[in-house]
N, C-alpha and C positions, 0 to 999 in steps of 0.2 A: 586621255579624256575619261578614263574610269578612275583612275586616281583623283582626279579633281571633283568628281561625283562623291567618289567615298569621304574626301575630305570636306566638302559640304555637309555632308551628311552626320559626320562625326560633331561638326561645329553647330550644328540643328540644335536650338534649345529645345528641352524637354517640356512637355505642356505640363500644367498643374495635376492634370491625371494621372500621366505618364510618372512624373517623379514621386506622386503619392504611390504608385503601385511599385516603383523601384526601392522605396524605403519599405516597404510591408514585406517584400521579399527578400531582401537584405536581412530584415529584422528577424524575420522568420528562420532564415539560415543561422544567424547569431544565437538565437535564442534556443534552437535546437540542440546545437552544439555547447553553447555556456551555460543555458538556462537565464530566468529573466534577471536576478541577481549579478549575474557575471558579465551581463551584457551593458555597456554603457552608451549614452548617447553618442560619445565621441568616436568609438569603434562604428556605428552605423553610420555616423558622416563622413568617416574616412573611405570605409567602404563603398559609399557613394559618391564620393568624392565631392562633396559639399561642405558648406559649413555648418556648425552646429544650429544657430539660427533657422537653417532651412528645414530641420527636424522639427525644431519647435513651432516653426509657422505653421506646418502641416497637422502636427500631432499633439504639441504640447509636451514633449517628452517621450521618452520608450514606453512609458504607460499606455501612451493611445494607441502606440503600434502594437503592442501586445494585445490590446484589448481587441482590436481588430483581428489579428490572427488567431487568438481562441477564438472568437466568434466565428469565423471562416471554418475552422476546422471542424467543431462542434456541429455547426450546421451541415456540413458536408458528411461527415460520418453520420448523422441522425437522418438526414435524407436517404443514404444507402441502405440503413438497416430499415426504414420506413418503405421504404421501396420493396425490401425483401421480403416483409412481412404482409404484402400485399397478398400474396398466394394465399388458394383456398383451403387447402389439406395442411394439418398441422405439422406433418412431417417434412413437408416442401420449405414451410415457412422455418421450421428450426435448421435446415440445411442452409437455406439461403441466408438466415441473419447470420451465422458461424462464416459464411463464405463472404458477406459483405464485409463484416471485421476485419478479416484476412485481407480481403483485396484494399480495404482502405490502408492498412497498415504497410501493403506492399508498395502500392503506388502513392502514399504519402508518409512515408517513414518519419521525415522530420515534423510535420503536423502531431503524429502521434508522439513521438518523443516529449514534445512540448505539452500534450494533454497529460501524460501520464508522470511527466516528472515536476512540474510546478505550475500548475493554474494558478497563477498569483489571484491574488483577492484585487489587484488594481483593474483586473481586465473587467469585472464587474458583471460577468457572465455565467459564474460558477465554476466548479471545478470539476475534474474527471469523475469524481464520485457522484455528482448531482447529475452529469451526462447519464453514467451508467443507470443510474435511477429512474432517467427520463425512458431510457431504452425497456428497464425491466418493467416499468408501468404499461408499455405497450406488450411485452409478452406475456403480462399478467393477464390480459384482457383474454391471449388467446388461448393461455393455459385454463381460464377459468371456465370457456366455454368446453374445452376438452375435457376438464374434470366433469363436468355436468352430464355430459354426454357419456361418460364411462362409471358413471355411479360415486366417482370420487368427492368429498366435500370441498365445493369451488373456494372456500374462506381460505383454503391453504394455499391457492395460486400465489400469493404476493410473496410468499416465503420462496416458493418453489422457482418462481420469476427471479429472484436474487441469486439462487442457488446457479441455476442455468447461465444467468448474464456474468456472473462473477467468475464462474469456470471459464468462461469463453473468453471473457476480458484478462484473466491472469493466462491464459493459453497463450493470447495474443501477445501479450508482452515478452514472454518467454521465446515467442516465435519470431518476435521484432529481430534478435541478435542471431539467432541460430539459422533460420530461414531452411530447415530442412525438418520433415521432408516437403514438398509443394503445398500449395495453399489447399487446394481440393482434396488432398491426402488427409490433412490437418484436420479439415472441417469432416471429413468422413468419421474420422475417429473421435470427434468431439461429439458428433450425432449418436456415434455409437455407444458411447459411452451413456449420454444423456435420455436415449429412445430405450435402449435394450438394457441397461443396468449392468452392474458388474456379472450378474449370475447368467445374463442372457447374450455377453458380449460376442460378436461376430469377429473370426480371427482373420477375416479379409474384408472389412468395410467398403462400401461404395456408396456415392452419393445416387440417387435416384435420376432416371433418365430427365426427369423435369429439370434438375440442376446441375448436372453437370456441364461443363463448359460456359456456364453462364457467366457474363462479365455484365456487372450492374453500374448504369452511370444516373446520376440525378438529371430528372427531366428539364431539359432548358427551358420549356413552357408549355402552355397547355393547348398547343394545335392538337387538332383532330388527328387521331393515330392513321397513320399510312398504310396502304394494304399488306404489305410485307408485316408492319407491326401487328396488326389485325390477324393474320395468318400465326404469326408467332402465339399471339395470344390463345387462339384457337388450339394450337399443337400444347401449349401446356394446360389448357382444361382438360384435352383428350388424355394426355399423361397423366393428371390428376386423378381423372374418373377410373382409368385403368388401375391405379395406384390402390384407389378407395376398393375397387372389386377383388383387387388381389388381397387385400387387408381382409376384405370380408370374407373370401372364400378362404384364408388362412385361419379366420376364427371359426368359420363352421367345421372345418378339419380337424382343429383343434378341440372343440366340442364334441365331434364325432369320436376322437381320439379318447376323450375322456369317458364317454359313455360305454365304449367299447371295455376301457380300462374297469369300470364300475362292474361291467356284466361277468368280464373274467373273474374279477374278486369274489363277486355273489356267486359263481360259478364253483369256485375254489373253495367257499364255505360250506357250499350246500356238501361237495364233495367231502369236505372234511366232515360235516356232520353225519354222512352216512357212514363213513368208514369208521367214526366213533361208534355209532349205533351199531354196527356189524360187530365192531370189536365187543361192546358191553354184551350183546346177544351170545357170540362165541364163548365169552368169559361166563356168563350164565348157564352156556350146554355143558362147558368143563366142570363148572361147579356141581351141577344135575348128575353128572356122570360120574365124578368124584363120590357125592353121597350114593347113588346107587351102588357103586365098588364097595363103600364101607358098609352098607347094609347086607351085602351079600355077604362080607366077610363075617359079620356079626351072626348071620344066620348058620352059615357054616360052623361058625365055633358053638353055637348052641347044638346044633345036630351031634357034633363031635363029643 
């Protein structure tokens, strides 16, 4: 009986939507393996066990399939990064954006290979460079606000956004093949370099508590947040507040250390001046004594 049911299912014809999705998935795998130019309609049709006219009927050729694949991948990555940048604290945004790209690479390796290999003009949706530019424009707004708060020129934000996104994207391409270390560790090191700079590198960087263990996912719809989601958001906000307080405390401690350093320098300068003054006075006293001895010798010589 079971074999009859399996047989009947195998003979069931796919609906138009099912066939379309099948062709998209087959095309996606072939494009990732061989690239757009290396993939033919014949290969797509043969893998789907259909005739070439079926492919042309649904998509008009491989260009149509490729356009859908590229559009889906770009939308997925953009949604993940946009979701990551919704955090309120700049450091958390940076951590989550790096983690979002690495999560996309890990979960959609074929899609990322397609984006970085040959985003073909036939897609009509732009190239990987345009995708990076879209992400950089979002990062630019974050940096501009941060620059204003710290007294830097916000006009430099676009250039710094390109630097940050470009560094992360190239690291992602490298990590696509090596896959070591794990993605959270890679994200921590990326943030370590971009946030602390070379002169302040942390030898053992870690993501903040607001980011560790986070798995991003595109929101399926706009339904109201469930209680568990609200609790999670409240926890995130609490962690970000704690992080801000810690940074504020660190800045105050740094200022206190700088004041102490200045006071020590002033004390050393005063002490050095006192020593120089004392040395001058001692030198003058020795000179007076020398003159007195010379005068005494002169008087003795005259008396003799």
